[in-house]
N, C-alpha and C positions, 0 to 999 in steps of 0.2 A: 473676804479679805478684799475685793477690791473698794467693796462699801466702806471698810473701814479704813482705808487707806484714803478712801473720797472725803471722810469723816475728817479725819486727823489734817488734812490736806487746805479744807475749806477752815478749819478753826487756826490752822498757823497763819493762813492768809489774813485772818483778820486779825491776827497779833502777833507780826513777823519778827518782831525784835524787842521778845521781854526786855522788862527792864532788869538792875542786878537783882532787886530786892526780891524781883517775882520769880527768879532762878533761886535765890537762896531758902526760899520760902519751900519750893520741890525739893527741895534738895534736904532740908531740915527733917518733911515731913517722911521723907524718903528712909529717912536714919531713924525716928522715930518709930516706923513701922519695921524697919528690922530689926530694932531691939525689942518693937515686942513680941513680932513672932520668932524671935533667934532659936526660941524651945522645938518649939512647931517645924522649924525649916532641919531641924538636926535628927530630929527623931523622923521627918517624912525622908532625909536620904539614907537613915539608916533600914528606912524599909526597904527603898529601892534596890539599895545594895544587898540586902538581906542580912549584913552588919556593916556599919561603918562605925569607926571610931568618933566618939563626940567629939574629941579633941583636934580630930582631923576636919571634921564640919569648922568648929568655931573658928580654928587659926589658919583656913585655908578655903574659906568659904563666909564667914559672917566677920568679922575680924579686918581682913584686909579693906571689906567692905565700907566699912566704918569709917576706917583712917584714913577713906581715898575721897570721904564725905566730908569730914573734919580740912585737912589738907586743900583741899577743892575750894570751901569755902573759904578761905584764909587768904586763898590768892587769885578767888574769883573777881574781881574789880579791877584788879592790876591786868589780868589775861583780855579782859571786855575792853577798855583802851583802847581808841584807835593809838597806833605807833608814829612818830613822825617820821618821815624818813628825808632826806638830802635830793633836792631836786635840779641841782647842779646849775651851771653857768647857762647851760645853752635852754633852760626852760625856765631862769629868771627873769621877773619876780613873780612866782608863784607861791606855793604851797603844797607838797604831795606827803600824803598820810593813808595810810591801810587802815582800813575798816572790817573788821571779823564779824562779819552776819551768818545767822543763823541757816543750816541749810535748806530745814523745809522737816521730812519727816524721813526720820532712819530705820532700815530695817537693821535685826539684830537676830541674828544664827545661832542657836546657844546647842553646846555640847551635852553630852551627858556625863562625864566624868567630875566637873566641877558646875551641879548646875545653878548653884547662887551666883559664886564669884563672876561667873562670865555668862550670867545674863542680869545683874545688881551689877556689876561692874563695869560694863562698859554705858551702860544705864546712865552712871552717874557722870560720866562727860559727854552724852549725849544731850542730857538735860541739863546740864551747864554750860555746854555752847547754846541752848537757845532751842531746842527740835523737840519736836515730837517724837514716839519711838510705837515702834510695832515689832513685838518680839515671838522669834517660834521657839518653843519650849521642845526637848527632844521625846520624844516617847517611849526611849524609855527609862522615864522618869516620872511615872504617872503622879504618885505622892507628890515630890516634890515639886511640880508643877502647881498641884492644889493649894499645897502651903505660897507659893510665889505668887501664885491669882489672889490669895487670900490677902496677903502682902501690899497687894499691888493695888488691891482696890479700896484698901484703906485709906491711900496716899492720891491717886490719880482717877477721872474722869475717862475712861476709854477716848475720848478725844486726845487724851495728851499721851497717856500710854497704855497700851490694848496686848492681848495675850492672845499667840495662835495654838494647838496645838493639831496634833497628827499624824502620820505615817510619813515614809519617804515621798507619797505623793504630793504631800500639804506640803511639805522642803520645797520638793521643785517648784512648785506652786509659788510659793512665796517668792523664790530667788528669783522669780522671772516679773513680780511686779516694780512695777517703776519708780522706786526708792528715790528719794535725792543722794541716800548713800547707803550702799549694805554692809555689815560685819560681819563674817564668816566665823566662827571657830570651829575648826574638825580635822580632818584625813589631808593628805595632797590630793587623793586620787576625789575626795566628793567636791574639791576646790577650786578643782578642773569644772567641775559639772556648773559652781556655784558662776567662778567667772564668765564661762558661757551662755549663761543664762541673762548674766546680766547687762552681757554687752548687747543683749539686743535693744536694750532702754540704753545704751550711754552709762548706767548708773553707773559710777564709781565704786569702788571695793576695796575693804581693808579684808586680805585675808591672813586671820591667825593659824597657820597650819604646824606643823611638827617634826616630822623626819627625825633622824637619827643620833640623838645628842652625845658625844664622845664623853668621858671624863679619862682624859691626859694622866697618869702618876707619873710626874718627875723622879729621874735617878737618884735625887739627894735626900725625899722624904721618908720619914718612916712610915712601914704601910701600916701601923695599930695607927698611926697618926692618920692617914691616907684614907682609911676604912669607914675611921671614925667622924669625918666630915663628909662621906659620901652616901653613910647607908642607910642615915636618915629620907635623904630625898629620895632613894632608892625604893623603903619601904611604907611613905610617904603614901596612903589612898591604895598601897598595892601596886606603886610602879604606875598606875593609870593617871599616868600626867603626860601633857604633851612635853614638860623639858624636864623628866626624868631620866636622868642616865641608863642612855641605853647600852651601853657597853664601856668597858673598862679597856685603855690601851697598858701595859707596865711592861717594865724589865720583867726578860723572860727570866732570871733565875729567882724573881719574886714570886711567882705564879702558886707555890705550896704556902706562900707565907700569907699570901693574901685570902686566901681559902679557908685557913686558920683562923684569922683575924676577923675576916667578915661571921664566919659562926660563931663566933667567941662575942661577936658585938649584939649579933640578932637573939643570942641566949639572953643577954644579958635586956635587952630594949622588950623583947619576947617571953619573959620565962615561960609563960604557959606556952609557948609554939601555938599554934593555929586555935587554941581555946582563950586566949589573951582578948580581952576587949579593947585592948589599943593597934588591934590588926586590924585591917577593914579587910572585906571581902572582895572577891572581884566579881562585879556588876550585876550581871548575870548569865547563868546557864551555857547562851550562845558565846558572848565573848570567853568564861573558861572552856572552852573546846575549843575557840580558836587558840588560845594560847597553850593546850595540851599537845594539838594539833602541831602545834611551830615547834613543842618541845620534841615531839616525836620523830618529826620531820628533821630535825637535827642529829637526835643520835641518831638513827637509821644511816644518817651521811655521813658518820664518826666522829662525833661531837662524845664527848663524856660530860655526865649531867652530874653536878655536884651540887647536892639541894643544901640549903644551911642548916636544916636540921632535919633527922630523921622521917620521920611522920609530916612529909611536908605536903599535902595534898590532901582534901576532904571533896571529894568528889558531892557529895550530895548535898553540902553549903558550897559549894565552891570558893571552896576559900583555898588560896596557893600559896604557900612560903616562897621566897627567892630562891630559887635556884641558878646555880653558876654553871657555866657550860665552857669547857677546856677542848683543845681542838676545833675550832669553829672555822670556818674558811666558806668564801663565795659559793656563789651556789644555794647555800642551806636557807630556807626561807626568815630565820630567825636573822641571818646578817643581811638580807634585800629589806625588809619591810620594819615598819617601825613596830619595835615592842607591845607600848602600853601594857607592859602587866610584869610582872616580880619572875621575869627571865635575864639575867646577865651573862654575855659573852662575855668572855677575859680573851683580848688579843695582846698575845705578847710581841714585845720586840726586841730588837740587839742595840739599835741606834736611836738617841732621842729625832735625831733626821729622818732615819726611818719612819719613826710614829709620825712627824706632824707629815711625810707624804703623804703616809696613808690618807690622814684626816683631807688633805691637801685634795686626793683622788676623789672624794666621794661626794655626794650633792651636801650643798652647805645647810646646816643642820641648824633647827630653833635656841637652841643653846650649847656653849663647850664648857666643860670643866679643866679645870687645871689645877691640881696638886701639886706643888713646891712651893719652897720659900726662896727659892734660887731667883733673883731679882733682871737678872741677864735672860734668862729661861721663858721669865713671865713677858716680857718685853718682847723674845723675838717668836712664842706664839702665839700674840697680839698681832704681833707685826703681819707673820705667814698663812693666818686661819683668818675665813670669815664665820660669824654664826651669827645669828640674831644678839645673842647676848651672850656673856661670858660673865661667870663667876670662880673667882681664884682663892683654892680652899675652903671652899663651900658647895652648896648644890643646891637650886632653886629657888631659893631664896632672893634674888635676884631681882626677880619676877616683881615681887612684895615693897621693890625701891619706887616710891611714890612720885618723886621729884625727876625720874625717870623714866625714858617711852620704852615700850615694850612690842619686841614685831619681829618676824625673821626677814629671811634674803632667798628669793629663789625659789628652790622649792620648799624650805620653812612657812614662805609667807610674802606679805609684802604691805604697807604701810605701816604706823604705828597706834598706838592709844596709851592710855595712861597720862597723866600728868599736863602739862604744858602741850605735849607734843598730839596730846587725846582732843584737849580744845581745838590745835588750831587742825588735827584731822575733818573734826565736824563741823567747820565754818568754813566761810567763803574770805579770803584774805582780799579782802575789793581795794584797789588802789582808786583814790578821789585825789586828782588833780585841779588845784583851784586859783583863778587869778581874780585879782581884782581890779579896778578902773583901767591899768596900764597895761594895753594888748602890746606886749614885746614878740607876738606868735607873727603878727601882720609883715612882722621883718624878712622870715621866709617865704611869702606867698607871689607866687606870680608878678609881672615877668622877671624870669632871672637872669643872673648876671647883672645886678644891679653892685655899683664899687662898696656897698654897705655887706653883701655877700658874698661877694670874693672875699674881700678881708673875713668874713666870720670864718667861710672853707680854709683858706690859710692860718688863721688860728685851731680850730679845732683838728686839722688834719696833719698838724705839723710833725715831727718826727720827736 
């Protein structure tokens, strides 16, 4: 890893400010490789998961990357141009501009749940900003890693983009490398370790974490409509998404209606239940057992399990349909930890103010979902709650907005990528002040107390 970093840094030093055309060439090569390898990527992800719906992989991994490349290609020239700033009267005559300079070598730590989107997606922005990249891929997706390595080898030399594999020890060593920036996507607990390791090198970090993203169902919306809007976001990738709806806040008197509507919609989306090709497995036996343990912990402490279908679990193939949970309470693992799977606690409220207070009292999540057509309630929730991002009357899809930043807040992360904000994350905005032959700066040189200096102070310090 150290040798690869040294090689990339040497290559960057030899070409520290790639031209617009050079960057576009790299992005076009990446797009061509993505399209060429899309079938291999989908097959590999399904192999790693035991079964992963092809459309889940195309819609959530491959297609967003292709769209991101097209979006970036159309705007990159504008992003790269230095921006003019106002020098103000004190600095005139002079010009002030901000230049957007590549950082150098960026490290990307990739999780297992969306191994293509969360490796290629950040890479697009890193390359657009003129950097080189090293990617540490998850040990839980070996088949996908091979496919990603083949894809990247088609498009880049190792001194441009390099891939690292290995277990947790390799990830720890990767985090400790003196990158010019480090992007980590994963759990809050691991994110703390990554940030500590980066601190030794004063490496700036972008942390895309998770947390417990609530869905708040307003009192005005029909339950059937609310369920229709949230169920795909919960079932996509079997809930193994950092922005998946983690729990639902809903009017107390509508609990039974919610359960009935969820079961009806689940049957409509997946008529063959766990045998449906459109439903994705839990990634591996380890994660499946974690979810079963979490479910059993809840029921042992008084929760009521309400599966979406009768035959809701397949231990051999680690497949699990959504299990709703009523009568949940603090102290249960399902209410303390990010679920990252197809468990869905239902938390009843008696007033909307109680529901908002419930959200405010908990760590700030990566996403917040509101199901309501009441514009006053929408504004109230937006004003009184914090989250990395919000979807109103939808779930998850705000992440796909190419022209908007994505990132958490507090325990759910720090920093942004996607779109223009991503470009800014992976560049140094360097201020450049430029004077001509007239040097007004000498007016403030010592000895102090000259009449013109007194006049200048009087002018600039006036009320």
